[in-house]
C-alpha positions, -999 to 999 in steps of 0.1 A, spaced: 154 -2 -389 178 -30 -399 211 -22 -421 222 -47 -448 240 -64 -422 211 -70 -402 227 -47 -377 202 -19 -361 209 17 -370 222 40 -343 194 69 -336 199 101 -351 221 118 -331 210 143 -311 175 124 -308 161 118 -272 158 80 -265 120 71 -254 117 71 -218 111 40 -201 110 32 -161 147 22 -166 162 55 -179 133 77 -160 155 94 -134 126 107 -114 111 75 -107 142 58 -99 148 81 -71 111 78 -61 114 39 -61 148 39 -39 133 63 -17 102 44 -9 122 10 -6 142 27 24 110 40 34 91 12 35 122 -11 51 125 14 79 85 9 86 89 -28 87 118 -31 108 95 -20 138 64 -36 126 70 -60 154 98 -42 174 76 -19 186 50 -42 205 77 -62 217 93 -31 232 64 -23 253 59 -58 262 92 -58 275 92 -24 293 55 -28 307 51 -65 303 14 -60 294 4 -71 259 -33 -49 263 -7 -20 261 13 -33 231 -21 -34 216 -33 -3 225 -2 15 206 -11 -4 173 -49 5 179 -42 43 184 -22 41 153 -49 25 136 -72 46 147 -55 76 143 -45 68 106 -80 64 95 -91 93 109 -63 114 97 -70 99 58 -97 127 47 -80 158 59 -44 146 48 -54 143 10 -66 178 9 -32 187 27 -16 166 -6 -35 184 -32 -30 218 -17 7 221 -13 40 211 -31 39 173 -29 76 167 -31 84 191 -3 56 174 16 71 138 9 107 151 21 92 167 54 71 138 63 101 113 60 121 136 80 97 137 106 89 100 108 129 95 112 131 118 137 101 100 155 122 67 153 149 85 168 134 99 196 124 66 204 160 52 202 172 80 223 142 73 252 157 34 250 190 45 252 182 70 282 160 51 300 133 75 294 96 63 300 87 44 268 49 41 269 43 81 267 71 82 239 59 56 219 22 67 221 33 100 209 54 89 181 29 66 171 1 95 167 26 118 152 35 85 128 -2 79 120 -4 117 110 23 116 86 21 82 73 -15 96 58 -2 123 45 31 105 28 13 76 10 -10 96 -13 20 123 -16 43 97 -31 17 81 -53 8 115 -65 44 122 -76 47 89 -92 19 98 -112 33 131 -122 65 115 -136 54 85 -152 37 81 -187 1 68 -188 12 38 -210 40 31 -180 16 34 -151 8 -2 -151 45 -15 -145 53 13 -123 28 5 -103 37 -30 -101 76 -18 -95 64 -1 -64 41 -31 -52 72 -52 -55 95 -27 -35 67 -28 -7 64 -69 -8 103 -69 -8 101 -47 24 75 -69 40 94 -99 35 126 -90 51 121 -62 73 101 -77 105 129 -109 105 159 -83 106 139 -58 129 135 -89 152 169 -100 148 181 -60 156 162 -61 186 175 -93 203 209 -75 199 197 -41 216 162 -32 218 175 5 206 189 -9 173 158 -14 150 147 21 157 184 36 151 184 16 117 149 27 109 155 68 117 185 62 93 164 47 65 139 72 63 161 104 67 182 87 42 150 84 19 140 120 28 176 132 17 167 115 -20 139 133 -25 160 163 -21 174 150 -55 139 152 -76 139 177 -101 103 172 -106 75 188 -87 38 190 -87 16 223 -77 -14 235 -87 -18 259 -108 -39 281 -89 -17 282 -55 -37 310 -42 -70 293 -41 -81 296 -6 -87 265 17 -120 256 27 -140 225 43 -155 215 13 -118 204 0 -124 174 28 -154 158 9 -143 164 -23 -127 133 -29 -160 117 -14 -178 136 -39 -159 128 -66 -158 89 -62 -197 91 -59 -200 102 -94 -178 78 -108 -189 43 -114 -156 27 -119 -139 42 -84 -172 33 -65 -171 0 -76 -133 -1 -68 -138 14 -30 -165 -17 -27 -145 -45 -37 -113 -31 -15 -139 -27 15 -151 -63 13 -116 -75 5 -97 -53 35 -124 -67 58 -124 -101 50 -84 -100 49 -78 -87 80 -98 -114 96 -86 -141 75 -53 -138 90 -58 -143 127 -77 -177 111 -43 -185 94 -23 -181 118 -45 -201 143 -53 -229 117 -15 -236 108 -7 -236 148 -36 -262 155 -20 -284 126 15 -279 138 22 -266 171 55 -259 170 50 -229 152 77 -235 124 44 -242 97 31 -209 109 63 -187 103 70 -207 70 32 -201 54 34 -163 63 66 -159 49 54 -182 17 24 -159 13 45 -128 13 65 -149 -15 32 -152 -33 20 -120 -33 55 -107 -48 49 -132 -76 18 -123 -83 32 -85 -84 60 -98 -107 37 -118 -127 7 -92 -134 35 -70 -147 51 -97 -169 14 -99 -184 10 -63 -182 -24 -77 -169 -35 -36 -164 -43 -34 -199 -72 -58 -193 -88 -43 -159 -118 -58 -157 -112 -93 -164 -82 -96 -143 -102 -80 -113 -130 -106 -121 -106 -136 -123 -81 -129 -93 -114 -122 -73 -125 -157 -81 -95 -172 -76 -89 -154 -39 -125 -167 -30 -118 -204 -43 -84 -204 -24 -98 -194 6 -124 -224 5 -98 -247 -5 -78 -235 26 -110 -243 47 -111 -279 36 -75 -286 33 -64 -322 43 -29 -309 54 -3 -282 60 7 -286 24 -26 -283 6 -36 -252 31 -3 -236 27 -5 -239 -12 -42 -225 -8 -27 -196 5 1 -188 -15 -23 -189 -44 -48 -168 -33 -20 -141 -21 -6 -144 -59 -40 -135 -70 -43 -107 -49 -8 -95 -56 -20 -90 -94 -55 -78 -85 -35 -46 -65 -17 -39 -95 -47 -34 -114 -69 -13 -90 -34 8 -81 -29 18 -114 -62 22 -129 -73 42 -99 -47 69 -104 -53 70 -137 -96 76 -133 -87 106 -111 -73 141 -121 -43 153 -108 -58 181 -86 -77 157 -68 -53 129 -65 -46 134 -27 -86 137 -18 -94 108 -41 -71 85 -24 -75 94 12 -113 89 3 -109 62 -11 -84 46 19 -108 60 45 -139 40 28 -123 8 22 -102 7 59 -130 22 80 -144 -15 83 -114 -32 85 -109 -34 125 -138 -56 125 -121 -83 106 -104 -98 136 -134 -94 158 -154 -114 136 -128 -142 131 -125 -146 169 -166 -149 172 -162 -177 141 -128 -195 155 -146 -197 188 -180 -207 174 -175 -229 146 -140 -235 145 -111 -231 115 -128 -249 93 -163 -228 95 -144 -201 99 -124 -202 67 -157 -213 52 -174 -179 65 -149 -158 53 -145 -178 15 -179 -163 18 -171 -125 18 -147 -133 -10 -174 -150 -31 -197 -116 -24 -164 -101 -31 -160 -118 -68 -200 -116 -75 -196 -74 -72 -165 -78 -95 -188 -100 -121 -220 -84 -122 -214 -42 -113 -213 -23 -142 -189 1 -128 -160 -21 -139 -172 -17 -173 -156 18 -173 -121 11 -161 -95 35 -177 -73 24 -202 -37 23 -196 -21 47 -222 -43 74 -222 -63 96 -195 -100 91 -192 -122 114 -208 -134 126 -173 -101 131 -161 -88 152 -188 -119 172 -189 -118 181 -150 -78 187 -153 -88 215 -178 -118 229 -159 -100 226 -123 -61 234 -126 -43 206 -131 -5 202 -118 21 209 -138 59 189 -142 82 216 -134 121 213 -130 135 228 -99 166 253 -109 
């Protein structure tokens, strides 16, 4: 309260200040470790196919590495979710990032010593996909453990802003390092990931099940699928994400092709791609400022229709300026939507099922994603850029209609308190405790 002089009185001696994200030590460590891990991954997202191209001269083999990584990642999601729920998540995240760092170091060593690159990169891609399928849900589950429910939306926004920043700067930096020496981006990636692993040693919080001796069974693999099936909100979210991921994966190819035709120099393509990344970052930051997670259904509906309108506008744009503006608007809306879907999805899931539900949701929403570029290629060859944009706008309209009329979104959990279903399941099946390490 304010005293007579209008100065805010100091808190009583010995009083504990309210926990915020700014003074939450555990969250800051998770954020910093994740930033290094994301930056490391983005450094080689372009360098890896460039390395295969330079060593083999085959675009097909370069594409093979990306395809193998994507397929193994999707196939690993369900079993990885069960593992995340069965072990101590802090240690799991630490060892996953350590393993990813060792994989990057192996590629760098192979380049320096002249080892056969294709089999080495293929092996590292397979191992990296499995470790990535483990590390992402483990990190999200740890974040849920250390952040109070009323701050979950803000925390999700900060984590997604962190990823957006890494996506903006990482590929360009990786390309520059690759031009200096082909091994350099992999060396820096390894250092980032190993540093991220070391940061996890500083966490004093860990998540563990109340019943760690419960035997593992094959039914654990379907636990996430079964939980999503009985939760109206999660069913609606997974359905919405499946459609949006399918459309977005193809829209990227349509966007690149269209900008290339508008400006054959390629400058507009690079600029538009960078600006869409900026748009996603702005959307995340705007969502955090407006606290859109407090109005989940309204935000999802508005951003869904904004995405649909922006894609339709891009397809009918008279020039590159309007086209780029439409794409930036769509990415801004998508960034805000991701904050809501990410935070409410975590809050709607019991602690002991976080890994399996995230694995199942990602598996369902990503399974159709590889079809997007194939559909885009057919549409571009048959209907051209404007026709392809209109077709993909139709996909976004379908997603927006689902968001508008589905009853499932009415069951969105409110940020600030656990849902009744979550509390009931945690109480019956064993929640995860916060335990400080000695």
